[in-house]
C-alpha positions as CSV (number, residue, x, y, z in Angstrom):
1,M,-0.1,0.1,0.0
2,T,1.6,3.3,-0.9
3,P,1.2,6.5,1.0
4,P,-1.4,9.2,-0.3
5,R,0.5,12.0,-2.2
6,R,-0.1,15.3,-0.9
7,K,0.4,18.6,-2.9
8,R,2.2,21.5,-1.1
9,R,0.4,24.4,-0.2
10,Q,1.7,27.9,-0.6
11,P,1.0,30.5,1.9
12,Q,-2.3,32.6,1.1
13,H,-0.5,35.8,0.6
14,Q,2.2,34.2,-2.1
15,R,-0.6,32.5,-4.2
16,Q,-2.1,35.7,-5.1
17,H,1.0,37.1,-6.5
18,L,2.0,34.2,-8.6
19,P,1.7,34.2,-12.1
20,P,0.0,31.4,-14.0
21,P,2.1,28.4,-14.9
22,P,3.2,28.4,-18.6
23,P,1.5,26.2,-20.9
24,P,3.4,22.7,-21.7
25,G,5.1,22.9,-25.0
26,P,4.5,20.9,-27.7
27,Q,5.3,17.3,-27.6
28,P,7.7,15.5,-30.2
29,A,6.7,13.1,-32.4
30,G,6.7,9.5,-30.8
31,G,5.9,10.6,-27.3
32,Q,9.8,10.9,-26.4
33,V,10.9,13.6,-24.0
34,P,14.2,15.4,-25.8
35,P,17.2,15.0,-23.8
36,R,18.3,17.8,-21.6
37,N,21.5,19.8,-22.3
38,P,24.3,17.3,-21.8
39,E,27.5,18.1,-20.2
40,R,29.9,19.4,-22.5
41,L,32.8,16.8,-23.6
42,Y,35.6,19.4,-23.0
43,T,34.4,19.6,-19.2
44,I,34.7,16.0,-18.8
45,A,38.1,15.9,-20.8
46,G,39.5,18.9,-19.1
47,S,41.9,19.4,-22.2
48,A,41.6,22.7,-24.3
49,D,43.8,21.6,-27.0
50,G,42.1,18.0,-27.4
51,A,45.7,16.2,-27.9
52,R,45.0,12.5,-27.8
53,A,47.5,9.3,-27.7
54,E,47.6,6.8,-30.5
55,L,44.8,4.6,-29.1
56,D,42.4,1.9,-30.8
57,L,39.1,0.5,-29.8
58,V,41.2,-2.7,-28.9
59,T,44.1,-1.0,-27.0
60,L,44.3,-2.2,-23.3
61,I,44.4,0.1,-20.4
62,V,45.6,-0.7,-17.1
63,A,45.7,1.4,-13.8
64,R,49.0,2.1,-12.3
65,S,47.6,3.5,-9.0
66,A,44.2,3.8,-7.2
67,P,42.4,7.1,-7.7
68,Q,43.3,10.3,-5.6
69,P,41.0,11.9,-3.9
70,A,41.6,15.2,-6.1
71,A,40.5,13.1,-9.2
72,S,37.6,14.0,-11.2
73,P,34.6,11.5,-11.1
74,E,35.6,10.2,-14.8
75,E,39.1,9.7,-13.9
76,S,38.3,7.9,-10.9
77,A,35.9,5.6,-12.7
78,V,38.6,5.0,-15.1
79,L,41.1,4.1,-12.5
80,R,38.5,1.9,-10.6
81,L,37.6,0.0,-13.7
82,C,41.1,-0.5,-14.9
83,A,42.4,-2.5,-12.3
84,A,42.0,-5.5,-14.4
85,P,42.9,-4.6,-18.2
86,L,40.1,-3.0,-20.1
87,S,39.9,-2.0,-23.6
88,V,39.3,1.4,-24.7
89,A,35.9,0.4,-26.2
90,E,34.6,-1.3,-23.2
91,L,35.7,2.1,-20.9
92,S,33.6,4.0,-23.4
93,A,30.8,1.7,-23.0
94,Y,30.8,1.7,-19.1
95,L,31.4,5.1,-18.7
96,Q,28.7,6.0,-21.5
97,L,31.1,8.7,-22.9
98,P,32.0,8.9,-26.9
99,F,35.0,7.5,-27.9
100,S,36.6,10.7,-28.6
101,A,36.1,11.8,-25.2
102,V,37.4,8.7,-23.6
103,T,40.6,8.9,-25.7
104,V,41.2,12.6,-24.5
105,L,40.7,11.3,-20.9
106,I,42.8,8.4,-20.8
107,T,45.5,10.6,-22.7
108,E,45.8,12.9,-19.5
109,L,46.0,9.8,-17.1
110,I,49.2,8.2,-19.5
111,A,50.8,11.9,-19.3
112,A,50.2,11.6,-15.5
113,E,51.5,8.4,-15.6
114,L,48.5,6.9,-13.5
115,V,47.4,4.3,-16.2
116,Q,49.4,2.2,-18.9
117,A,48.1,1.5,-22.5
118,R,49.1,-1.8,-23.9
119,A,48.8,-3.4,-27.5
120,P,46.1,-6.0,-27.4
121,I,47.4,-9.5,-27.1
122,V,47.5,-11.3,-30.4
123,R,47.2,-14.8,-30.8
124,Q,50.2,-16.6,-32.4
125,A,49.0,-17.6,-36.3
126,V,51.2,-20.7,-36.2
127,P,50.5,-23.2,-33.2
128,D,53.5,-24.4,-31.1
129,R,55.6,-27.0,-33.0
130,S,56.1,-28.9,-29.4
131,L,51.9,-28.9,-28.8
132,L,51.4,-30.4,-32.0
133,E,54.2,-33.2,-31.5
134,A,52.9,-34.1,-28.1
135,V,49.4,-34.4,-29.3
136,M,50.3,-36.8,-32.1
137,Y,52.2,-38.8,-29.8
138,G,49.4,-39.0,-27.5
139,L,47.3,-39.8,-30.7
140,Q,49.6,-42.9,-31.7
141,R,49.4,-44.2,-28.2
142,L,45.5,-44.7,-28.5
């Protein structure tokens, strides 16, 4: 059972001087509410020049230290998430920020030596010869 909802009353002397509320604006097609003004990306990135490190979507980012109290919320989130290696694409998805903003943010963290960027781990194209020989000998024994 939910409690009844009550409307807050204003004192009598304030009610007389208030203008009527403006009529609601036209609703967009599809019934969706337009998003509010998002926070500008340069305020998140903090870099005026937009310098970026050479990062791919699959570049792995690893934190070198824990978040500092003076760090921005986005920087702290990156450092917490990157305790284990994460790709730039995964960070972008978890932080719900565009790839371009995440690359600027990671560039600042790399310059401050708080994170390290690693190339993705590539599997060898040719399997190890000793492994193939061991499998062959095991099959011959059967």
